C-alpha positions in Angstrom: 0.0 0.0 0.0 1.4 3.3 -1.1 2.2 5.8 1.6 0.9 9.3 1.2 3.6 12.0 1.2 2.7 15.5 2.3 4.8 18.3 0.9 5.4 21.2 3.3 4.5 24.6 1.8 7.4 26.9 2.0 6.6 30.4 3.1 6.8 33.2 0.5 10.3 34.6 0.7 10.0 37.3 -1.9 8.9 40.7 -0.6 5.8 42.4 -2.2 6.5 44.7 -5.0 6.4 48.5 -4.7 3.1 48.5 -6.6 1.5 46.0 -4.2 2.7 48.1 -1.2 1.3 51.3 -2.6 -1.8 50.0 -4.5 -4.3 51.7 -2.2 -2.4 55.0 -2.2 -2.2 55.0 -6.0 -5.9 54.4 -6.3 -6.6 57.4 -4.0 -4.1 59.6 -5.8 -5.8 58.7 -9.1 -9.1 59.8 -7.7 -7.6 63.1 -6.4 -5.5 63.8 -9.5 -8.2 65.5 -11.7 -9.1 68.0 -8.9 -5.5 68.6 -8.0 -4.6 69.3 -11.6 -7.6 71.7 -11.9 -6.5 73.5 -8.7 -3.0 73.8 -9.9 -3.8 75.1 -13.4 -6.7 77.4 -12.6 -6.0 78.5 -9.0 -2.3 78.3 -8.1 -0.6 78.9 -11.5 -2.3 82.2 -12.2 -1.1 83.5 -8.8 2.3 83.8 -10.4 0.9 86.9 -12.1 1.0 88.8 -8.8 4.7 89.6 -9.6 3.2 92.2 -12.0 2.3 94.2 -8.9 6.0 94.9 -8.4 6.9 95.7 -12.0 6.2 98.6 -14.4 4.5 96.4 -17.0 5.3 97.4 -20.5 4.6 95.7 -23.9 7.8 94.6 -25.6 7.4 95.6 -29.3 9.9 93.0 -30.5 8.1 90.1 -28.8 4.8 91.1 -27.4 4.1 87.8 -25.6 3.1 87.8 -22.0 6.3 86.0 -20.8 8.5 88.4 -22.8 6.6 91.4 -21.4 6.9 90.1 -17.9 10.7 89.4 -18.2 11.5 92.7 -19.8 9.4 94.9 -17.6 11.3 97.0 -15.0 11.2 96.0 -11.3 9.8 98.9 -9.3 9.2 97.3 -6.0 6.4 99.0 -4.0 6.0 102.1 -6.2 2.6 100.8 -7.5 1.4 100.4 -3.9 2.6 103.9 -3.1 0.6 105.3 -5.9 -2.6 103.6 -4.6 -2.2 104.7 -1.0 -1.5 108.3 -2.0 -5.2 108.4 -3.0 -8.1 108.5 -0.6 -10.0 105.9 -2.5 -7.7 103.0 -1.4 -8.3 103.8 2.3 -12.0 104.2 1.7 -12.1 100.8 0.0 -10.2 99.1 2.8 -12.3 100.7 5.4 -15.6 99.7 3.7 -14.5 96.1 3.2 -13.2 95.6 6.8 -16.2 97.4 8.3 -18.7 95.3 6.3 -16.8 92.1 7.2 -16.7 92.9 10.9 -20.4 93.5 11.0 -21.2 90.5 8.8 -19.1 88.1 10.9 -20.3 89.3 14.3 -24.0 89.3 13.4 -23.6 86.4 11.1 -22.4 84.3 14.1 -24.6 85.6 16.9 -27.9 85.6 15.1 -27.7 82.1 13.5 -26.4 80.5 16.8 -29.4 82.1 18.6 -31.8 80.8 16.0 -30.2 77.3 16.1 -30.5 77.1 19.9 -34.1 78.2 19.8 -35.0 75.8 17.0 -33.3 73.0 18.9 -35.8 73.6 21.7 -38.8 73.0 19.4 -40.2 69.6 20.1 -42.8 69.4 17.4 -41.1 68.0 14.3 -43.6 69.7 11.8 -42.9 73.2 13.1 -39.2 72.5 13.3 -39.1 71.5 9.6 -41.3 74.4 8.6 -39.1 76.9 10.3 -36.0 75.4 8.7 -37.5 75.5 5.3 -38.6 79.1 5.6 -35.3 80.2 6.9 -33.2 78.2 4.4 -35.2 79.3 1.3 -33.6 82.8 0.8 -30.2 81.2 0.6 -31.2 79.6 -2.8 -32.3 82.9 -4.3 -30.0 84.7 -6.6 -28.7 88.1 -5.6 -30.4 89.4 -8.7 -33.8 88.2 -7.4 -33.0 89.6 -3.9 -32.1 93.0 -5.5 -35.6 93.1 -7.2 -37.2 92.4 -3.8 -35.2 95.3 -2.4 -36.0 97.5 -5.4 -39.7 96.8 -4.9 -39.4 98.2 -1.3 -37.0 101.1 -1.9 -37.6 102.4 -5.5 -38.4 106.2 -5.3 -41.2 106.0 -7.8 -42.8 102.6 -7.3 -41.4 101.3 -4.0 -43.6 100.3 -1.1 -41.7 102.3 1.5 -41.7 105.6 -0.4 -45.4 105.1 -1.2 -46.1 104.6 2.6 -44.0 107.8 3.3 -46.2 109.7 0.8 -49.4 108.3 2.2 -48.3 109.5 5.7 -47.8 113.0 4.4 -44.0 112.9 4.1 -41.8 113.4 1.1 -40.6 110.3 -0.8 -37.0 109.4 0.0 -34.6 108.5 -2.8 -32.9 105.6 -1.1 -30.6 104.8 -4.0 -29.0 108.2 -3.9 -28.8 108.5 -0.1 -25.6 106.8 1.1 -26.3 107.0 4.9 -28.7 104.1 5.3 -26.9 101.7 3.0 -24.6 100.1 5.5 -27.7 99.0 7.5 -29.6 98.0 4.3 -26.6 95.9 3.1 -26.3 94.2 6.5 -30.0 93.4 6.6 -30.0 92.0 3.1 -26.9 89.9 3.8 -28.3 88.5 7.0 -31.7 87.8 5.5 -30.2 85.8 2.7 -27.5 83.9 4.6 -28.7 83.4 8.2 -30.8 80.4 7.3 -27.8 78.5 5.9 -25.7 79.2 8.9 -28.5 78.3 11.2 -28.9 74.9 9.7 -25.1 74.3 10.0 -25.1 75.2 13.7 -28.3 73.3 14.3 -26.7 70.1 12.9 -23.7 70.7 15.3 -26.0 71.2 18.3 -28.1 68.1 17.6 -24.8 66.1 17.5 -24.1 67.0 21.1 -24.8 64.1 23.5 -27.9 64.8 25.5 -26.4 63.1 28.5 -24.1 66.1 28.9 -27.2 68.3 29.3 -28.7 66.0 31.8 -25.4 65.8 33.8 -25.1 69.6 33.8 -28.7 70.0 35.0 -28.1 67.5 37.8 -25.0 69.6 38.8 -27.3 72.6 39.1 -26.6 74.3 35.8 -29.4 76.4 34.3 -30.0 77.1 30.6 -27.5 80.0 30.6 -24.7 77.9 32.1 -25.5 75.0 29.8 -25.2 77.5 26.9 -21.7 78.8 27.7 -20.4 75.7 29.5 -21.5 73.0 27.0 -23.0 74.4 23.8 -20.5 77.2 23.0 -17.4 75.1 23.6 -18.8 72.2 21.5 -19.7 74.7 18.8 -16.4 76.6 18.8 -14.8 74.6 15.8 -17.9 75.2 13.7 -18.1 78.8 14.8 -14.5 79.5 13.6 -15.1 77.6 10.3 -18.3 79.5 9.5 -16.8 82.8 10.5 -13.9 82.2 8.1 -16.3 81.2 5.4 -18.3 84.4 6.0 -15.2 86.5 5.9 -14.1 85.0 2.6 -17.5 85.2 1.0 -17.9 88.9 2.1 -14.5 89.8 0.7 -15.1 88.1 -2.6 -18.8 89.2 -3.0 -19.1 91.2 -6.2 -22.7 90.7 -7.2 -24.4 92.0 -4.0 -22.6 95.4 -3.8 -22.8 95.8 -7.6 -26.6 95.5 -7.4 -27.2 97.4 -4.2 -24.6 100.1 -3.8 -24.9 103.1 -6.0 -22.5 105.4 -4.2 -18.7 104.9 -4.9 -18.0 106.1 -1.3 -19.6 102.8 -0.1 -17.8 100.4 -2.5 -15.9 97.5 -1.1 -12.6 96.1 -2.5 -14.3 93.8 -5.0 -16.0 96.6 -6.8 -13.1 99.0 -6.5 -10.8 96.5 -8.4 -13.4 96.2 -11.2 -13.8 100.0 -11.5 -10.0 100.4 -11.7 -10.1 98.7 -15.1 -10.9 101.6 -17.5 -11.3 100.2 -21.0 -11.2 103.6 -22.5 -7.8 104.7 -21.3 -6.3 101.1 -21.2 -5.4 98.8 -18.4 -2.5 99.6 -16.0 -2.0 95.9 -15.1 0.7 96.6 -12.6 -1.5 98.9 -10.5 -4.5 96.6 -11.0 -2.5 93.6 -9.7 -1.2 95.7 -6.8 -4.8 96.6 -5.9 -5.8 92.9 -6.2 -2.9 91.9 -3.9 -4.0 94.4 -1.3 -7.6 93.1 -1.6 -6.6 89.4 -0.9 -4.1 90.2 1.9 -6.7 90.2 4.7 -8.0 86.8 3.6 -4.5 85.3 3.4 -3.6 86.7 6.9 -6.8 85.5 8.5 -6.6 82.0 6.9 -3.0 81.3 7.8 -3.5 82.6 11.4 -6.7 80.4 11.9 -5.8 77.5 9.6 -5.8 74.8 12.4 -9.2 76.0 13.7 -10.5 76.1 10.2 -9.5 72.4 9.5 -10.8 71.4 12.9 -14.2 73.0 12.2 -14.5 71.5 8.8 -13.7 68.0 10.1 -15.8 68.4 13.3 -18.9 66.8 11.6 -17.0 64.4 9.4 -17.4 60.6 9.6 -14.4 59.1 11.3 -13.1 55.9 9.7 
């Protein structure tokens, strides 16, 4: 009778290849590659043109290509910035932009958080969903549509408010030529459109807080006010920082809103001032335009790099951990 022989399987001695080790990483990099290339070509590569802000840009008649013009233009350092700051308009632009942003950030954080806390206390699901829908709806409206709503209220000839003024025996106010009330009007329009979106974000963060913490705080003798600043505010701090940074960047980059609302140059923010500096009749002084653009993005860069860690923490606060 034949005996059965069993062969012992030798362990694999060859190490896995580089591709096998990095297969998962390569798959993820392949998924990210299209977006990374898009960001590189359309977002980061054009930033090299900022160097024009430090040059006296001239067209080279022998070779009028952009690279040739850039290389042959004379380096002037900060002279383009000196030209801008010698005018009153640059300081007015910076003042308007920073003032708008400070108001938008403070009110754009306090009011949505207050609404989110109040909505979190509503127990009836129907009313909660109805309030969320009504508050979130203005966010989906275009600024053009919102401007028509505002025009229906403020137009000197057909507006509702001037008509009410006339009915009450007062003269009609030409709101679009009166610069005084516009900081308040812009603030109200911005809050009306964006508060609902921020409220939903904060409400999602509040509902993610463990209710056992509320119960433990109540047992320890904390009232609603103490629960607010001892539990809710610390838990919301990452989301507060992230939303405040988003609000700051959106306000700095907002072009359509001020373009539709603001009719007085003395109230223009940076975004409109950069556009108005491009005079097609007299030609474009690209070096000064780029200097103005660099000034307009400096506050965003400074704020982002100073609060980068809090920004990332706020973005990832509601993420699914794997």
